[in-house]
N, C-alpha and C positions, 0 to 999 in steps of 0.2 A: 125385715130381714125373716126367716123361716120361724124362728122363737121367737120372734114376736106376736107375730100373728097367732102362736099356738097361744100364747098366753092370754091375746084378747080375749079367743073363743072360752078358753077357762073360766074368766072374769068373766062373762055374759052366762054360763054356768052357772057362777054361781048366784047369781042376782036374779035367777028364774027366766032369765029370757030364751023364747021359744023362738022367736024369728031367725031364720037362717041368714048367715052373714052374706051380703053378697060376694059375690067373688068380683075382686080388680084385681087386672092382670100387672104386673109389675115390668114385664121383660126380665128378669133376671129373677129365677125363683129355679132351686133344684128339683125331682121326680124322685120318682120308685124308684129309678135306676141308672139316671144321669144327674151329676155331683156339677153345680154350677161354682163357681169360685169367680171371687172379687180380691182387690188389692185393699190394703187397706192401712192407716196410722191412726195411733192411740188419738191424734188431735181431732181429725175428721171422721173416723172409720170410714165405711166402707167407701171404695173410690171407683175407678174404670175397670170392667173385665179383663178375668184374668185366661181362665180358661174352662170345659168342659169334661169331667171325666165319664168315663163310663164303667162305672162300679163293677158290674157283671165279667168284662174282659180286661179290664183294669189298665186302661188303657186312655188317653187325651184323644178326643173326637173332637167332630169338626161340621156342622148341615151342609151337606152340598149336595148335587143332584146326582143319583146312583144310576147305577146303569137299566133298572127298570123305570125310569122317570120319577121316584120319587125321593124328596128331599130327606136325608137319613146322616145321623152321626156317627158319621166314617172316620178312618183312622187319621189323623191327625196331618201326618207325611202322605204327601203325593210325591211318587216318583217316576219315571219313564219308566217303561215295562220292555224287557227285551228279552230273547228268546234264546237256548244254548241248540235246539236243534231244527233245520232247513223249512220245517211245516211249521213250526211256530206251532207248536203242544207244548212244550216244556220252557214255562216263562220263566225268569231268573229277574232279580234287579242288584244292582251295585252297591253295597252298604256301606256310603262313605260319606255321609251326613252325620253323624255323630259318633261319641265312640264306643256306645251299646247299642248296638242293632236293636231298631224297633220289633216288637213282635207280631207288628201289623202295620200293612201300609194298606193306602188306594193305591189305583194307578189306574191311565189310559190304556188299553191293550193296543188301540191303533196311534200309530204317528202321523202328524200331517207331514206333508214335503215340505212344505217351506219352513227354514228353520229358525226363522225367527217367532212360530206361531204353534205354541204346546199344542194348545186344541182351541176349536171355536166355541161360542158361549151355547152354538144351536147343537152344536157334535153331542154322540153318545155317552152318560151319564159314565162315574169312574165305578171299578171295579173294587173288592175289596180281597186280602192278599193277606193269610198268614208266612212269618216269614220262616225259614227255615234252615238248615245247618249250611256252611260253605259249601262251592261246587268248585270241583276244578275242571277246567274246559280245556287250558294248555294239552298240546301233546309233548314227546317226547323235548321235542325240538325246541317247547319255548311259543308253538302257533296255536293260535285258534280263531274259531270263526263265532262272528255273532250277529243274529237274524231277529231283525224287528219288523213288524207289520205296517206297512206303508202305506197309506190311503187304500187299506183292505188286502193288499197281497204283502205276504211274505217273502222279504227282501234280505240279503246278506249284507251286514252296514259295517261300516268302519270298527274295527275292531276300538272298545270305549277301557278304560280301565279302571278296577273295581275289585271287592273284593266279594266275587260274585255269590248269593246266595241263594238257594231254590223257592218259591212260592208255590204254597196249595192255594187256590181260589175257593173263596166262601160265598156261600149265597148272601146277597145284600140284603135279602126280607130278615136276616136276622139280627140286623143293628137299628137301633129307634128311627123310627120315621116321626118328621114334623109339616106343621104347616108354617108358611111364612106370615107373620101379622101385622098389624099396624099399632102403636100406640096414639091417643089423638095429638095433631101438635099445638094445640092449644093456641089458637091464634099464628103461631109462627110460621114461617116459611118453610125450614127445615123440621121435620119429626123422626121420630127413632122407630126401627122396625124391631121384631123378636123373632122368634122359632117357638111356637108351637108344638112339645113335643109328647107323644101317646102315652108317655109314662109319669103326663101333668108338669115337667119340666118348661122354664123359658128360659130362653138365652138369645144375647143380640146376636142383631143380625145385621147390623149398618143402620143405614139411614133411606127417607123420603124427599123427595121433594113434592110439598104440599101445593104448588102451584100446578107442575105438569103432572102430575101423577105417578113419576116413574122414580126408583129405586135407584141410588145414588150413595158413592163410596167418599168419606173422605178423604181431597191431595191437596199439597199445597208446601209452603217451602214459608220461611218465615212466618208473618203476619199473615198471608195471603192462602187462607185455607177453604176450597172450592167443593161443593157437594157434584160431584161428577159422575152422570149416569154410563150404562153399558161396561163394558168392557173394557180396562187401560190398555192401551197399546206403550207400554213404557220404552220401548226400542224402535222408539218416530227418527230420534234423531238419525241413526244408524242406516237408516236406508229408505230417504227421502234426498228428496233433491227442490232447490229454489231455481235452477237455472230456467224453469219454464218459467212463462207468466204468471202462473198459477201452483200453486204450491199441491202436490201429490205424495198420493201415499199407496201402497200396494195394501191385498188381505185378498184371502179366501173363503173368509166369513160374513154373515148378514152384515151387513154394513150399517143397518140398521142398531145394531148391539155392538160396536167397537166405539170407542171415543178416539182419538188420535193427539198425541201427548209432544212437542214440540221442543225439542233437543234441551229434555232437562236434566242435564246431565250433573251427578255427584263427581265436584271435582279433586278433592278432598284436599283442598288449599284450607286457610281461615279467611278467607273472602267469604261473605255473605252469596247462602247458596241462591240462586237464579232464581226468581220467579216464574212457576211452569204457564203454559200456555196452550191454552186444548182447542181441536179442529174437530170438526163431524165432518163425515162425508157427502158431497153437494148430490154429485151428479160420475157417474163411468166417467172412463176416458182414454180410448184405444191408442194401443202403440205408436199408430201410425201416426196421432197426431203431438207426440213428444219425441219421436225420434229424431227428427232435427234439429230441435233445441236442446234437447238432454237425450244423447244417443248413446252413453256413458248407463242409461235409468234402465234402459234393459238389459241383463246379464242375468248370469246362472244365479242370481238370488231371486228374479222374478220371471217364474219357467212359463211357457204357454198354460194357458187358464188359468192365470193370475191374474186380477181384475182390478186395474187403475179408477182411482180415483179425484178427484178435483176435492180439497178440500176448502171448507169455510169457520171463520174463525165465531168462536161459541164464548169465549173470558166471560161478557156481558151476559150471557144468557142465564151464567149458573149462581145459584146462590151459595152466598160465603157465608162461613160460618164467624161466631164473634172472637174478636182478639183477647177476651177479657180471660184471665187465668182464674180460676176459682181453687177457694181450700183456704183455712187460716191457719194451720200449722205450718213446719217447715218446708216444708212439699207442695207447690202449686201443681195445679194439673188442668189442662185443654180437654175434657172428657170426650170428645168423639176423635182424638188421635189417640186413645191407647196407651198402647205403651212408649211413644213416642214424644205420648206430651208432659211429659213431667218435668219439673223447675227445684234445683232448689236453691230455694231462697237465700239462705244462710249462707252456702259459696260461690252464690250467682253465677250457676251451671245448668245447662239441661242433664237431666238422667233418666236411666232406664233400668226397672227391678231386673236384679240381678243376683242368683244365690252364691256365695262367695262362703267360705270356711262354715258351712252347716248356716247360715242364715241371710233372708233377704234383706235385700238396701238398695238403694236407688245407688246408682253408680254412675259415671259417666258413660254419655253413650258412645263414644270413640271405642272404637275396638281394634286391638294390632298384635299380629308375633312378634315374641323378643325372638328372633331366631339366628342372631348373632351374641356376641361375646366380647366385652371388656378386656376381660382379661385374657392370657394366653394359657391358662388353663381351663378357659372356657367354664369359669364357674360364675363371673357374673354376667347376668343377661345388661344386654342391651340393643339399640332399635336401629332398623339403617330406612327408618320415614321418617323425616322432618317435616313433614306438610302436617301432621295431627294438629288439630285447634283447641287451644285453650290447655289451663294449667294441668287436668286430671286425663288417666284414659283405662281401658282395662287391657293387660295383655296376655297374651296364654304362650307356653315356649312352643319353639319351632314345629314339633310335632303333637297335635291339641289333644292328643290322646295321653300323651306322657307327661302331668302332671295337670294340677287346677291352676285357676286363675287369678291372678294378683292386679291389686290397682295399683299404678305407678306415674312418679312426675316424671317429665323429662328432665333432664339432668344436663352437666356439660357436654358439650360436643366433641366428637373423638377425630382423631386423626389416623386410628387403625382397631379395625377390629378380627376379630378369629371367628373360624368355622370349627363344629365338630362331626368329626371323619368317623366313619367305624372306628378306627384305630387309633387318632390322635386327633388335638388340637392345633390346627393351623391358620396362619395369618390369611386373612380377607383381600382379594383384591376393590373391594370398595372403596368410596375418597371421597362420596358426598352423602350431606344427610345422617350420618352417624353419630349416634347421641348416646349417651349412659341413660343408666335408670335409677330413680331413689325410688323404693316402695315407700309405700303410703299406706296406713293400718285400715281396713276396712270401717273400725270404727269412728274415722271420720266423715262417715256417710250417714244419712237417714235411713233409721233401720224402718222396716215394714215388715206388713204381717196380710195375712191370707186369711178372709172369711170365705164361711157354705153361707149363700144364700139358701 
């Protein structure tokens, strides 16, 4: 870490060493402006990457391609940009993603026409915005219009709900630029990538396949995690079909930049997650080729101009990550999986870093809302979701911004629950999957810390 390096340099000065210390990249190092944080425990010290902070702007940032084509540490929150006027000159955002609205966000000014493609990898990069005060869009009758730039043209779109806030565009050049680099793979097939910031920082940026030379991202379930190249389309199962002899998919993006994911849907049950399967576009297919066999495939979600592709399976071609957790203390982890890779060996449960009651702990990865009550005065929270796996889970109040999180254990089944209305507490009509909640002290779970590299 940074203070260790400084101590080594001081020791060399004391013994009269005049030779410069060779610079060795670590892939995780703070700079003059960017602060790189990692999770840590007393037993194992620094573990996985947490976040990068822009100390000049006081915000979390992530290296992404900016509108000028350069990778920059832009505001971490990425939102769809909407407009309050028919000329699309007054940008606004719906601040619905957090209880405390971000001061800065990133966004794509233009929206692809396909609903399942937010943006293509080859599309223009992100713009940056400062978030301003709330704006009122409604007329006296409660109606309002909303606009978006769709494929380069300003169009009126269906009004979306949200607490709308004004946006002020910021020049992307004011954000720290960086360059993607690679650490040596040391004989392994999978190596690590990092971003070398112009301020001297280094922050983790995924992996690369030493055999193919391509950048790749860790993705999987259970023990089957692979390094997947290109941009992953996770909603493949929602708009594909097997009614033709060849599996198909559609995209308006460059097919070389896309990997398709087959039917990997979180089922929210206590069964094992399905192992995902991956496909790459192999050849283009005309609508005429599939209309006879798959007439339902040509519909409004695949408008004119969308390219159809026949796919080939690529599971066997992808590099697999090791399936062994590391660590000597209570917490064990898979380094490549980030916050999703932790396991509490004492409780026998997967967990994720989570701030609760002013402390950082590794809490159950399952999160739900306690939006009903077991008592007729609406003071004892309950849940109507009986499919949560494991013994523990994190619960939020029904309205996420009203009160903090707590850790709960599923209690006894209930026949009746109640709902809080503006003026009173009323019996609900739900009759299935109702459970009382038992609160669990946060001290039950492993304490974590944060270190700055």
